[in-house]
N, C-alpha and C positions, 0 to 999 in steps of 0.2 A: 458730401456736398461740394460742388465746385462753382465758385462765383467769379465774376469779372467785375473789376472796379475800374471805372474810367475817371481819372483825376490827374491834373497836371502837377500834383505834388505827391508823388508816390511814396516818398519817405515817411509820410504820416501813417502809413498802414502796416508798418513793420510789426508792431505789437499784435495787431489783429491777425496777421499772417502766422505768427508764432502760435497763438492760441488755436487757430484753425488747424494747423499742422498737428497739434496734440490730439485733436479729435479726428484725425485722418481726413480732414477737409482741405480744400485748396482754394487760395485766393490769388488770382492773377491780377496784377495792377498794370494798366497801360495808361499812357499820358494823353492820348488824343483819339479823335474819331477814326483816323486811318488805322492806328494800331488796334483799336477795338474791332473794326471790320475784319482785319486780318485774323485776330484771335477767334472771332465768331465763325469765320469760314473754316478754320482749322480744327476746332473742337466744340463740344457742346458744354453749355453751362446751365446750372439750375436757376441762376438769377444774375442780373446785371445791376450794379450800383453806379449811378451817373451823378457826377459832381455838377453843381450849378454853374460855376464859372471855370472854363477850361483854358483861360488865357487868350490873348490876342482877340478879344471880343467874341469868342465862341462860347455859347451858353448851352448847357445840358438840355434844357427843355426844348430848344430848337432841334437838337439832334434827335431826341426822342420823337418829336412830332414828325420829322422827316423820315425816320426809320419806319414808323408806324404807317405813314402815308404811302411810302414806296412799296411796301409789301415784298421787297426782294430778298429779305432774310427771314428765317424762322427765328423768332425772338422768344427767349424765356421771359419771365416777369422782370420788369425794370423798376427799380426803386430809385427815387431821387434822394441824394444825400446832400444835406446843407444844414448849416446852423441857423439859417434865416427862414422863418416861417413863410415869408412871401415867395422865396425861391422854391420851397417845398410845394406850395400851392400851385406855382407855375408848372412845376414838373407833373403834378397830378392832372392839371388841366391839359397838358400836352399828351397825356396817355399813360403816365407812369402808374404802375400797380399800387405803389405805396410810397411812403417817404420815411426816412430815418435821419435822426440827428447825427451829423457828421462826427461829433466828438465821441460818440459811442465806439467808433472804429479806433480812434486815437487812444482810448482808454482800455482797449482790448476786450470789450464786452461781447465776445463772439457768441456765447450761448444765448444772450438776449437777442442778438441780431438774427441768429438762426430761428429763434422762436417767432420773431417778427415776420420772417419770410414764410414760415409755416402758417401763421395766422392769416396772411394775405393771400396765399395761394391754395389754402385748404389742404 
């Protein structure tokens, strides 16, 4: 499995990346929308995880909404990652496939996250 994480604090995902690597999975972490667009144009991903707040007033739900509306990219399922239920709900309303508690990545719960992806995308 290959996933893209869009988060302005990439250092929080080191543990999840290590667990993913053990399973021969890949997690690429980028810090902003521009880097995410570059990654999506260069390679295919099984899922995208979008943080709620990307710094400088940029919010994940707005990026999701814009990407879905534009139709210019073929997108895999997008999951909102946030510790705040309100932000998870905003991501879902913007078109996210699902939402996951952000701390699961920090604690390295990769198997649980993989199952959540499978549950959401069938």
